[in-house]
PyMOL commands that place a pseudoatom at each C-alpha (Angstrom):
pseudoatom trace, name=CA, resn=MET, resi=1, chain=A, elem=C, hetatm=0, pos=[169.605, -8.659, 111.928]
pseudoatom trace, name=CA, resn=GLU, resi=2, chain=A, elem=C, hetatm=0, pos=[171.190, -11.530, 110.039]
pseudoatom trace, name=CA, resn=ASP, resi=3, chain=A, elem=C, hetatm=0, pos=[168.907, -10.999, 107.026]
pseudoatom trace, name=CA, resn=LYS, resi=4, chain=A, elem=C, hetatm=0, pos=[170.002, -7.379, 106.860]
pseudoatom trace, name=CA, resn=MET, resi=5, chain=A, elem=C, hetatm=0, pos=[173.673, -8.419, 106.874]
pseudoatom trace, name=CA, resn=ILE, resi=6, chain=A, elem=C, hetatm=0, pos=[173.052, -10.963, 104.106]
pseudoatom trace, name=CA, resn=ALA, resi=7, chain=A, elem=C, hetatm=0, pos=[171.214, -8.361, 102.025]
pseudoatom trace, name=CA, resn=GLU, resi=8, chain=A, elem=C, hetatm=0, pos=[174.043, -5.869, 102.538]
pseudoatom trace, name=CA, resn=PHE, resi=9, chain=A, elem=C, hetatm=0, pos=[176.640, -8.487, 101.594]
pseudoatom trace, name=CA, resn=LEU, resi=10, chain=A, elem=C, hetatm=0, pos=[174.708, -9.413, 98.435]
pseudoatom trace, name=CA, resn=SER, resi=11, chain=A, elem=C, hetatm=0, pos=[174.458, -5.739, 97.511]
pseudoatom trace, name=CA, resn=ILE, resi=12, chain=A, elem=C, hetatm=0, pos=[178.224, -5.279, 97.934]
pseudoatom trace, name=CA, resn=ALA, resi=13, chain=A, elem=C, hetatm=0, pos=[178.888, -8.487, 95.982]
pseudoatom trace, name=CA, resn=ALA, resi=14, chain=A, elem=C, hetatm=0, pos=[176.583, -7.362, 93.164]
pseudoatom trace, name=CA, resn=ASN, resi=15, chain=A, elem=C, hetatm=0, pos=[178.371, -4.012, 92.993]
pseudoatom trace, name=CA, resn=GLY, resi=16, chain=A, elem=C, hetatm=0, pos=[181.718, -5.818, 92.918]
pseudoatom trace, name=CA, resn=VAL, resi=17, chain=A, elem=C, hetatm=0, pos=[180.573, -8.020, 90.042]
pseudoatom trace, name=CA, resn=LEU, resi=18, chain=A, elem=C, hetatm=0, pos=[179.216, -4.962, 88.227]
pseudoatom trace, name=CA, resn=ALA, resi=19, chain=A, elem=C, hetatm=0, pos=[182.510, -3.121, 88.697]
pseudoatom trace, name=CA, resn=ALA, resi=20, chain=A, elem=C, hetatm=0, pos=[184.475, -6.154, 87.458]
pseudoatom trace, name=CA, resn=VAL, resi=21, chain=A, elem=C, hetatm=0, pos=[182.284, -6.459, 84.354]
pseudoatom trace, name=CA, resn=LEU, resi=22, chain=A, elem=C, hetatm=0, pos=[182.630, -2.743, 83.604]
pseudoatom trace, name=CA, resn=PHE, resi=23, chain=A, elem=C, hetatm=0, pos=[186.399, -2.854, 84.116]
pseudoatom trace, name=CA, resn=GLY, resi=24, chain=A, elem=C, hetatm=0, pos=[186.646, -5.903, 81.849]
pseudoatom trace, name=CA, resn=ALA, resi=25, chain=A, elem=C, hetatm=0, pos=[184.550, -4.177, 79.191]
pseudoatom trace, name=CA, resn=ILE, resi=26, chain=A, elem=C, hetatm=0, pos=[186.821, -1.121, 79.347]
pseudoatom trace, name=CA, resn=ILE, resi=27, chain=A, elem=C, hetatm=0, pos=[189.958, -3.271, 79.013]
pseudoatom trace, name=CA, resn=VAL, resi=28, chain=A, elem=C, hetatm=0, pos=[188.559, -5.395, 76.163]
pseudoatom trace, name=CA, resn=GLY, resi=29, chain=A, elem=C, hetatm=0, pos=[187.079, -2.393, 74.350]
pseudoatom trace, name=CA, resn=GLY, resi=30, chain=A, elem=C, hetatm=0, pos=[190.301, -0.436, 74.703]
pseudoatom trace, name=CA, resn=THR, resi=31, chain=A, elem=C, hetatm=0, pos=[192.371, -3.382, 73.491]
pseudoatom trace, name=CA, resn=ILE, resi=32, chain=A, elem=C, hetatm=0, pos=[190.153, -3.923, 70.438]
pseudoatom trace, name=CA, resn=TRP, resi=33, chain=A, elem=C, hetatm=0, pos=[190.118, -0.201, 69.674]
pseudoatom trace, name=CA, resn=MET, resi=34, chain=A, elem=C, hetatm=0, pos=[193.892, 0.178, 70.044]
pseudoatom trace, name=CA, resn=SER, resi=35, chain=A, elem=C, hetatm=0, pos=[194.646, -2.967, 68.020]
pseudoatom trace, name=CA, resn=GLY, resi=36, chain=A, elem=C, hetatm=0, pos=[192.420, -1.612, 65.254]
pseudoatom trace, name=CA, resn=LYS, resi=37, chain=A, elem=C, hetatm=0, pos=[194.286, 1.706, 65.331]
pseudoatom trace, name=CA, resn=VAL, resi=38, chain=A, elem=C, hetatm=0, pos=[197.711, 0.044, 65.306]
pseudoatom trace, name=CA, resn=SER, resi=39, chain=A, elem=C, hetatm=0, pos=[196.959, -2.441, 62.531]
pseudoatom trace, name=CA, resn=ASN, resi=40, chain=A, elem=C, hetatm=0, pos=[195.448, 0.290, 60.345]
pseudoatom trace, name=CA, resn=SER, resi=41, chain=A, elem=C, hetatm=0, pos=[198.394, 2.652, 60.727]
pseudoatom trace, name=CA, resn=SER, resi=42, chain=A, elem=C, hetatm=0, pos=[201.233, 0.126, 60.568]
pseudoatom trace, name=CA, resn=SER, resi=43, chain=A, elem=C, hetatm=0, pos=[200.584, -1.030, 56.995]
pseudoatom trace, name=CA, resn=GLY, resi=44, chain=A, elem=C, hetatm=0, pos=[202.583, 1.896, 55.589]
pseudoatom trace, name=CA, resn=VAL, resi=45, chain=A, elem=C, hetatm=0, pos=[200.093, 2.331, 52.752]
pseudoatom trace, name=CA, resn=VAL, resi=46, chain=A, elem=C, hetatm=0, pos=[198.012, 5.483, 53.060]
pseudoatom trace, name=CA, resn=CYS, resi=47, chain=A, elem=C, hetatm=0, pos=[194.529, 4.562, 51.935]
pseudoatom trace, name=CA, resn=ARG, resi=48, chain=A, elem=C, hetatm=0, pos=[190.919, 4.897, 53.016]
pseudoatom trace, name=CA, resn=GLN, resi=49, chain=A, elem=C, hetatm=0, pos=[189.528, 2.163, 55.192]
pseudoatom trace, name=CA, resn=ALA, resi=50, chain=A, elem=C, hetatm=0, pos=[186.365, 0.322, 54.328]
pseudoatom trace, name=CA, resn=PRO, resi=51, chain=A, elem=C, hetatm=0, pos=[183.316, 2.430, 55.295]
pseudoatom trace, name=CA, resn=GLY, resi=52, chain=A, elem=C, hetatm=0, pos=[182.273, -0.075, 57.943]
pseudoatom trace, name=CA, resn=SER, resi=53, chain=A, elem=C, hetatm=0, pos=[185.555, 0.073, 59.848]
pseudoatom trace, name=CA, resn=ASP, resi=54, chain=A, elem=C, hetatm=0, pos=[185.251, 3.804, 60.615]
pseudoatom trace, name=CA, resn=TYR, resi=55, chain=A, elem=C, hetatm=0, pos=[181.788, 3.176, 61.990]
pseudoatom trace, name=CA, resn=SER, resi=56, chain=A, elem=C, hetatm=0, pos=[182.908, 0.268, 64.153]
pseudoatom trace, name=CA, resn=THR, resi=57, chain=A, elem=C, hetatm=0, pos=[185.836, 2.272, 65.580]
pseudoatom trace, name=CA, resn=THR, resi=58, chain=A, elem=C, hetatm=0, pos=[183.449, 5.103, 66.468]
pseudoatom trace, name=CA, resn=LEU, resi=59, chain=A, elem=C, hetatm=0, pos=[181.045, 2.581, 67.993]
pseudoatom trace, name=CA, resn=GLN, resi=60, chain=A, elem=C, hetatm=0, pos=[183.836, 1.038, 70.078]
pseudoatom trace, name=CA, resn=LEU, resi=61, chain=A, elem=C, hetatm=0, pos=[184.876, 4.491, 71.264]
pseudoatom trace, name=CA, resn=TRP, resi=62, chain=A, elem=C, hetatm=0, pos=[181.300, 5.277, 72.293]
pseudoatom trace, name=CA, resn=VAL, resi=63, chain=A, elem=C, hetatm=0, pos=[181.033, 1.957, 74.135]
pseudoatom trace, name=CA, resn=LEU, resi=64, chain=A, elem=C, hetatm=0, pos=[184.339, 2.741, 75.855]
pseudoatom trace, name=CA, resn=VAL, resi=65, chain=A, elem=C, hetatm=0, pos=[182.980, 6.121, 77.018]
pseudoatom trace, name=CA, resn=LEU, resi=66, chain=A, elem=C, hetatm=0, pos=[179.387, 5.164, 77.807]
pseudoatom trace, name=CA, resn=THR, resi=67, chain=A, elem=C, hetatm=0, pos=[180.022, 1.904, 79.678]
pseudoatom trace, name=CA, resn=PRO, resi=68, chain=A, elem=C, hetatm=0, pos=[181.751, 3.536, 82.695]
pseudoatom trace, name=CA, resn=LEU, resi=69, chain=A, elem=C, hetatm=0, pos=[179.201, 6.362, 82.679]
pseudoatom trace, name=CA, resn=ALA, resi=70, chain=A, elem=C, hetatm=0, pos=[176.361, 3.833, 82.789]
pseudoatom trace, name=CA, resn=GLY, resi=71, chain=A, elem=C, hetatm=0, pos=[178.083, 2.013, 85.657]
pseudoatom trace, name=CA, resn=ILE, resi=72, chain=A, elem=C, hetatm=0, pos=[178.547, 5.245, 87.603]
pseudoatom trace, name=CA, resn=LEU, resi=73, chain=A, elem=C, hetatm=0, pos=[174.897, 6.161, 87.066]
pseudoatom trace, name=CA, resn=ILE, resi=74, chain=A, elem=C, hetatm=0, pos=[173.728, 2.714, 88.217]
pseudoatom trace, name=CA, resn=LEU, resi=75, chain=A, elem=C, hetatm=0, pos=[175.889, 2.868, 91.353]
pseudoatom trace, name=CA, resn=TRP, resi=76, chain=A, elem=C, hetatm=0, pos=[174.801, 6.461, 92.073]
pseudoatom trace, name=CA, resn=TYR, resi=77, chain=A, elem=C, hetatm=0, pos=[171.146, 5.447, 91.673]
pseudoatom trace, name=CA, resn=LYS, resi=78, chain=A, elem=C, hetatm=0, pos=[171.604, 2.476, 94.026]
pseudoatom trace, name=CA, resn=PHE, resi=79, chain=A, elem=C, hetatm=0, pos=[173.234, 4.502, 96.803]
pseudoatom trace, name=CA, resn=THR, resi=80, chain=A, elem=C, hetatm=0, pos=[170.907, 7.532, 96.739]
for i in range(1, 80): cmd.bond("trace and resi %d" % i, "trace and resi %d" % (i + 1))
show_as sticks, trace
zoom trace
């Protein structure tokens, strides 16, 4: 009985840690992405960015979208 409670508690704790990591990744990714957008647009000079910066912004956007989806899939897989 007690082992089952410990296992359940560890499962809940692991899910809590996972949720915290995902939430932190969303916040950090969003902050980086938004700061990149703001700094690029606030210069007042209309010019093309370096080729790498477009790629990194797209990559950050994909990470921002895929990280929560991966978390949802992991949680769904655990509970079904």
